[in-house]
C-alpha positions as CSV (number, residue, x, y, z in Angstrom):
1,M,-7.8,26.1,52.1
2,R,-4.7,25.3,50.3
3,K,-4.7,26.8,46.9
4,K,-4.8,24.4,43.9
5,K,-1.1,23.8,41.7
6,P,-1.6,25.5,38.9
7,A,-1.8,22.5,36.3
8,R,1.2,21.8,34.2
9,P,1.0,22.9,30.6
10,E,0.3,19.9,28.3
11,T,3.7,18.1,26.5
12,R,3.8,17.4,23.1
13,L,6.8,15.2,21.8
14,I,7.9,14.2,18.2
15,Y,11.1,11.7,17.7
16,A,11.1,11.8,13.9
17,A,13.5,12.8,10.7
18,S,12.0,15.6,9.7
19,E,13.2,15.4,6.3
20,T,10.1,12.9,6.1
21,D,8.1,13.8,9.0
22,C,5.8,17.0,8.2
23,D,4.5,17.7,12.1
24,L,8.6,17.7,12.7
25,L,9.5,20.0,10.0
26,Y,6.2,22.5,10.7
27,A,7.0,22.4,14.3
28,T,11.4,23.4,14.1
29,G,12.0,24.4,10.6
30,L,15.1,22.4,11.1
31,M,15.1,19.6,7.8
32,A,17.4,17.0,8.6
33,P,17.6,13.2,7.1
34,D,18.1,11.8,11.2
35,P,16.0,11.4,13.8
36,F,16.1,13.6,16.4
37,L,14.3,14.6,19.6
38,F,11.2,17.5,19.7
39,V,9.8,18.4,23.1
40,K,6.6,21.1,23.2
41,Q,5.7,22.4,26.7
42,G,3.0,24.9,26.9
43,K,4.9,27.8,24.9
44,R,8.4,26.8,25.0
45,T,10.1,24.5,22.5
46,E,13.4,22.7,22.7
47,I,15.0,19.7,20.3
48,A,17.8,17.8,20.8
49,V,20.2,17.1,17.9
50,K,23.2,15.4,16.8
51,D,26.7,17.6,17.3
52,L,26.8,17.1,13.2
53,E,23.4,18.9,13.6
54,L,24.2,21.1,16.1
55,G,25.1,24.8,14.7
56,R,23.0,24.4,11.6
57,A,19.9,24.4,14.4
58,Q,21.0,27.1,16.3
59,R,21.0,29.1,13.2
60,Q,17.6,27.5,11.6
61,A,15.1,25.8,14.4
62,H,12.5,27.9,15.5
63,V,12.5,26.7,19.0
64,S,13.5,28.0,22.3
65,R,16.4,25.8,22.8
66,V,18.5,23.9,21.1
67,L,20.3,20.7,22.9
68,A,23.3,18.3,22.1
69,L,22.7,15.3,22.0
70,S,26.1,14.1,23.2
71,R,25.4,16.3,26.5
72,L,22.5,14.2,26.6
73,E,24.0,10.9,26.2
74,R,26.9,11.5,29.1
75,A,24.6,12.6,31.4
76,V,22.5,9.8,31.0
77,E,25.3,7.5,30.9
78,R,26.6,9.0,34.0
79,A,23.2,7.9,35.8
80,G,23.9,4.9,34.7
81,G,21.8,4.5,31.8
82,Q,22.0,3.8,28.6
83,A,22.2,6.3,25.3
84,E,19.1,5.1,23.7
85,P,16.2,6.8,22.8
86,A,14.0,6.1,25.2
87,Q,16.2,6.6,28.4
88,L,17.4,10.4,26.8
89,I,13.5,11.2,26.2
90,W,12.8,9.9,29.8
91,H,15.9,12.1,30.9
92,V,14.7,15.5,29.1
93,L,11.0,14.6,30.3
94,G,11.9,14.1,33.9
95,R,13.6,18.1,34.5
96,L,10.6,19.2,32.9
97,R,8.7,17.3,35.0
98,A,6.3,15.8,32.5
99,R,5.0,12.2,33.5
100,R,2.4,12.8,30.5
101,V,3.0,13.2,26.8
102,K,1.1,13.2,23.4
103,V,2.3,11.9,20.4
104,P,1.5,12.1,16.7
105,P,0.5,8.8,15.4
106,S,3.2,8.4,13.6
107,F,4.9,7.9,16.6
108,P,7.4,4.7,16.5
109,L,5.2,1.9,18.5
110,A,8.0,0.3,20.3
111,L,9.7,3.4,21.7
112,A,6.5,4.5,23.0
113,D,6.1,1.0,24.4
114,E,9.5,1.6,26.1
115,L,8.4,4.6,27.6
116,R,5.7,3.4,29.4
117,S,7.8,0.5,30.7
118,L,10.1,4.1,32.1
119,G,6.8,5.3,33.8
120,I,5.8,7.8,31.3
121,Q,2.2,8.1,30.0
122,V,2.0,8.2,26.0
123,A,-1.2,9.2,24.5
124,A,-1.4,9.6,20.2
125,V,-3.2,12.3,19.3
126,P,-5.7,11.6,16.1
127,A,-4.1,13.9,13.2
128,P,-4.0,16.5,12.0
129,F,-1.4,16.8,15.5
130,W,-1.0,20.5,14.8
131,P,-4.7,21.6,13.3
132,E,-2.9,25.3,12.2
133,R,-1.2,23.3,9.5
134,E,-4.0,23.7,7.5
135,L,-4.4,27.5,7.1
136,K,-1.3,29.2,5.3
137,T,1.0,31.8,6.2
138,P,1.7,34.4,3.3
139,S,5.4,32.7,3.8
140,E,4.0,29.1,3.6
141,V,2.0,30.8,0.6
142,R,5.1,32.1,-0.7
143,A,7.1,29.0,-0.2
144,I,4.3,26.9,-2.1
145,T,4.1,29.2,-4.5
146,A,8.3,29.3,-5.4
147,A,7.5,24.9,-5.6
148,L,5.1,25.7,-8.4
149,R,7.1,27.7,-9.9
150,A,9.9,24.7,-10.4
151,A,6.6,22.6,-11.6
152,E,5.6,25.2,-14.2
153,A,9.2,25.3,-15.8
154,G,9.5,21.2,-15.3
155,L,6.2,21.4,-17.6
156,Q,7.8,24.1,-20.1
157,A,10.8,22.0,-20.5
158,G,8.6,18.7,-21.2
159,I,6.6,21.0,-23.9
160,E,9.5,22.5,-25.7
161,A,10.9,19.1,-26.1
162,L,7.4,17.8,-27.3
163,R,7.7,20.6,-29.6
164,A,11.0,19.6,-30.5
165,C,10.0,15.9,-32.1
166,R,9.1,15.5,-35.4
167,I,6.2,13.0,-36.2
168,A,7.0,10.4,-38.4
169,P,5.5,8.4,-41.1
170,D,4.5,5.7,-38.1
171,G,2.9,8.1,-36.3
172,Y,5.2,7.9,-33.7
173,L,7.3,11.1,-32.3
174,R,11.1,11.1,-32.8
175,R,14.0,12.7,-31.9
176,E,17.5,12.8,-31.8
177,G,16.7,9.8,-34.3
178,R,15.1,7.9,-32.1
179,R,11.5,7.1,-30.8
180,F,10.7,10.0,-27.8
181,T,9.0,7.9,-25.1
182,A,7.3,9.2,-21.8
183,E,10.4,8.2,-20.0
184,D,12.3,10.5,-22.0
185,L,9.7,13.1,-21.6
186,R,9.7,12.5,-17.6
187,S,13.4,13.0,-17.7
188,V,13.5,16.3,-19.4
189,V,10.7,17.1,-17.0
190,N,12.5,16.0,-14.0
191,A,15.9,17.7,-14.8
192,R,14.7,21.3,-14.7
193,V,12.6,20.6,-11.7
194,M,16.0,20.0,-10.0
195,A,17.7,22.6,-12.0
196,E,15.3,25.2,-10.3
197,G,15.9,24.0,-6.9
198,A,12.9,20.9,-6.2
199,I,13.0,17.7,-6.3
200,P,10.7,15.7,-8.6
201,A,8.6,12.3,-7.4
202,H,6.6,10.1,-9.3
203,T,6.2,13.1,-12.0
204,I,3.6,11.5,-14.8
205,C,3.9,11.8,-18.1
206,A,1.1,9.0,-19.2
207,P,0.5,8.6,-22.9
208,G,-3.4,7.7,-24.2
209,D,-5.1,5.4,-22.4
210,Q,-2.5,5.1,-20.0
211,A,-3.6,7.8,-18.5
212,V,-7.2,5.8,-17.6
213,D,-5.2,5.2,-14.7
214,P,-4.5,8.9,-13.4
215,H,-1.5,7.9,-11.4
216,E,-0.2,5.6,-14.0
217,A,3.4,7.6,-14.3
218,G,4.0,6.4,-18.3
219,H,6.1,4.0,-19.9
220,G,6.6,3.7,-23.7
221,P,7.0,5.4,-27.0
222,I,4.6,8.2,-27.7
223,R,2.3,9.0,-30.3
224,A,1.6,12.2,-31.9
225,H,-2.2,13.2,-32.1
226,T,-2.2,11.1,-28.6
227,P,-3.4,13.1,-25.0
228,I,-0.4,13.5,-22.9
229,V,-1.2,13.6,-19.0
230,I,1.5,15.6,-17.4
231,D,1.4,15.9,-13.6
232,V,4.0,17.8,-12.0
233,F,4.2,17.9,-8.2
234,P,7.8,18.6,-6.8
235,R,8.8,19.4,-3.0
236,S,11.5,22.5,-2.2
237,E,14.6,21.7,-1.2
238,S,15.1,24.4,0.8
239,T,11.6,24.5,2.2
240,G,9.8,21.0,2.3
241,Y,6.6,22.8,0.5
242,F,5.3,21.7,-2.6
243,G,3.7,22.4,-5.8
244,D,1.1,20.8,-7.4
245,L,-0.2,21.2,-11.7
246,T,-1.4,19.3,-14.2
247,R,-1.9,20.0,-17.9
248,T,-3.0,17.5,-20.8
249,V,-1.2,17.9,-23.9
250,V,-1.1,16.5,-28.3
251,R,1.9,17.2,-29.8
252,G,0.0,17.2,-33.4
253,R,-3.7,17.6,-34.1
254,A,-7.1,16.5,-31.4
255,S,-9.7,14.6,-32.6
256,E,-12.8,16.4,-32.2
257,R,-14.2,14.6,-29.5
258,L,-10.8,15.2,-27.9
259,K,-11.4,18.7,-28.1
260,E,-14.6,18.6,-26.6
261,V,-13.3,16.5,-23.5
262,Y,-10.8,18.8,-23.1
263,A,-13.1,21.9,-23.1
264,L,-15.4,20.3,-20.6
265,V,-12.8,20.0,-18.1
266,G,-11.6,23.7,-18.4
267,E,-15.1,24.4,-18.1
268,G,-15.0,21.9,-14.7
269,V,-11.9,23.5,-13.7
270,R,-13.7,27.1,-14.0
271,L,-16.7,26.0,-12.4
272,G,-14.8,25.0,-9.1
273,Q,-12.6,28.4,-9.1
274,S,-15.7,29.9,-9.1
275,R,-17.1,28.8,-6.4
276,I,-14.3,28.1,-4.3
277,R,-14.4,30.6,-0.9
278,D,-14.2,30.6,2.7
279,G,-17.0,28.4,4.0
280,A,-17.9,26.6,0.9
281,S,-18.6,23.1,0.5
282,G,-15.7,20.6,-0.9
283,Q,-18.3,17.8,-1.6
284,I,-21.4,20.5,-3.1
285,I,-17.9,21.5,-5.2
286,H,-17.3,18.4,-6.6
287,T,-20.9,17.0,-7.0
288,E,-21.6,19.9,-9.5
289,I,-18.7,19.3,-11.3
290,Q,-19.3,15.6,-11.7
291,E,-23.2,16.6,-12.6
292,L,-22.1,19.1,-14.9
293,F,-20.4,16.4,-17.3
294,T,-22.8,14.0,-16.3
295,R,-25.5,16.5,-18.5
296,R,-22.8,16.6,-21.1
297,G,-23.0,12.7,-22.0
298,Y,-19.9,11.8,-20.3
299,P,-21.0,9.8,-17.1
300,T,-18.5,7.8,-14.8
301,G,-19.0,4.2,-14.2
302,R,-17.6,1.1,-15.0
303,R,-16.8,-0.1,-18.1
304,G,-15.6,-3.4,-19.1
305,G,-14.4,-3.8,-15.2
306,R,-12.3,-0.3,-15.3
307,M,-13.6,2.5,-13.8
308,Q,-14.0,5.8,-16.7
309,G,-14.9,9.0,-16.3
310,F,-14.8,11.4,-13.3
311,F,-13.8,9.1,-10.7
312,H,-11.0,11.0,-8.3
313,G,-11.7,13.9,-6.1
314,T,-11.2,17.3,-7.7
315,G,-9.3,18.4,-5.4
316,H,-7.2,18.5,-1.8
317,G,-4.7,20.7,-0.1
318,V,-1.3,21.0,-0.6
319,G,1.3,22.4,1.9
320,L,4.5,20.3,3.6
321,E,2.6,17.0,2.0
322,I,1.9,16.5,-1.2
323,H,-2.0,15.6,0.6
324,E,-3.3,17.8,3.0
325,A,-6.7,18.4,4.4
326,P,-8.9,19.8,3.4
327,S,-10.9,17.4,0.3
328,I,-12.9,18.2,-2.3
329,G,-14.3,15.4,-3.2
330,K,-17.5,13.0,-2.0
331,R,-16.2,13.3,1.5
332,G,-15.3,17.1,1.3
333,G,-14.5,19.3,4.5
334,T,-15.2,22.7,4.6
335,L,-12.8,25.3,2.9
336,R,-11.7,28.5,4.8
337,A,-9.7,31.0,3.8
338,G,-6.0,30.2,3.8
339,H,-6.4,26.8,2.7
340,V,-4.3,26.4,-0.6
341,V,-6.0,23.6,-2.7
342,T,-6.0,22.0,-6.3
343,V,-8.7,22.6,-8.9
344,E,-8.0,19.0,-10.7
345,P,-11.2,17.7,-12.4
346,G,-10.6,15.1,-15.2
347,L,-12.3,12.4,-17.6
348,Y,-10.7,9.2,-18.8
349,Y,-12.0,6.9,-21.2
350,L,-10.6,4.3,-23.1
351,G,-10.0,4.7,-26.8
352,L,-9.4,8.5,-25.8
353,G,-7.3,8.3,-23.0
354,G,-6.8,10.8,-20.1
355,V,-7.5,14.2,-19.9
356,R,-7.1,16.3,-16.6
357,I,-6.5,20.1,-16.1
358,E,-5.2,21.8,-12.5
359,D,-4.7,24.4,-11.1
360,L,-3.7,25.1,-7.3
361,V,-5.5,28.1,-6.0
362,L,-5.3,30.1,-2.6
363,V,-8.7,30.3,-1.0
364,R,-9.8,33.8,0.1
365,Q,-12.8,35.1,2.0
366,R,-14.6,36.0,-1.4
367,D,-13.4,34.2,-3.5
368,C,-9.6,32.3,-4.5
369,R,-7.0,33.3,-6.0
370,N,-4.9,31.0,-8.8
371,L,-1.7,30.7,-8.0
372,T,-0.8,29.0,-11.0
373,Q,0.6,30.7,-14.4
374,I,1.4,28.4,-17.0
375,P,-1.4,28.9,-19.7
376,K,-3.3,25.8,-21.2
377,S,-3.2,24.8,-24.1
378,L,-4.2,21.1,-26.1
379,E,-2.5,21.2,-29.5
380,I,1.6,22.0,-29.2
């Protein structure tokens, strides 16, 4: 009786630029702006990169083998083919005797069609392509924390700039002889973030009612005695990991109602953090915070055609993407030790403005550890 040949190990394939493709960056540890080839068969991994990346890839990539793309191109051309991505991939897969590959959902459709025309079976794997990305290793937690420190430094620089403003008789903040704007504040924050080795993107500095749209970046002159939501979420230039941080501040005096809302949002942050542990439901945590706000007289709903109250999720995972699994929200998943998640409830009402406070925490077996160090203070 013939013995069955052992099944060939599964082959996974990515062709992308790791600077923008987190699955590829996670798999290789190599940050590169141009597309390159990654193949994993069983435990063996290899990449093919341009000659200009070859030395760096050999030093930095966490793979079994680094190939020079130019050598593959010559081999394909000697065989009568063209040095195009599909034929280069076909050549590599032929050497591995792989006729079936699994690719991430972001894999280029045209390239998949070309590979199919060459006899390769291509199947997209539903996200997440690497499920293990959800649970962070100690080194990943350190990388996230370093990006968070850059965010904290940027926020602190913004707060110091606001403190340096004087309150003019017309109610606006002035600095260096002119009105201080949301754009000015964002420039201060972003400059400090970059000085810390991170890349800011879409930093939010939204004063007053602008913050009722939670992703409004903020624009125009800033009034005194008005809440300003500052949300900083930079990406480390060296590791690709993100940090995430939000504070709400007032230059001047906050109204009694604003102080009440700020205290309530802070209570929501503490409630969320007190519930986070291995096995906790993100959906239940979110619902508890919403119910707290409603009981205290701050409901959520549509008013005058605008959503007001607490109408976004309580939190989300952070890692190589700014928004990752798991979710702490209406359709939240189960939290596991090793997740790094935000806790960021908020309340938003026209005429009052927005209040959001956000910390970044590491989920542990019985509780969570707050990675955020910068204090919370409304009036500055």
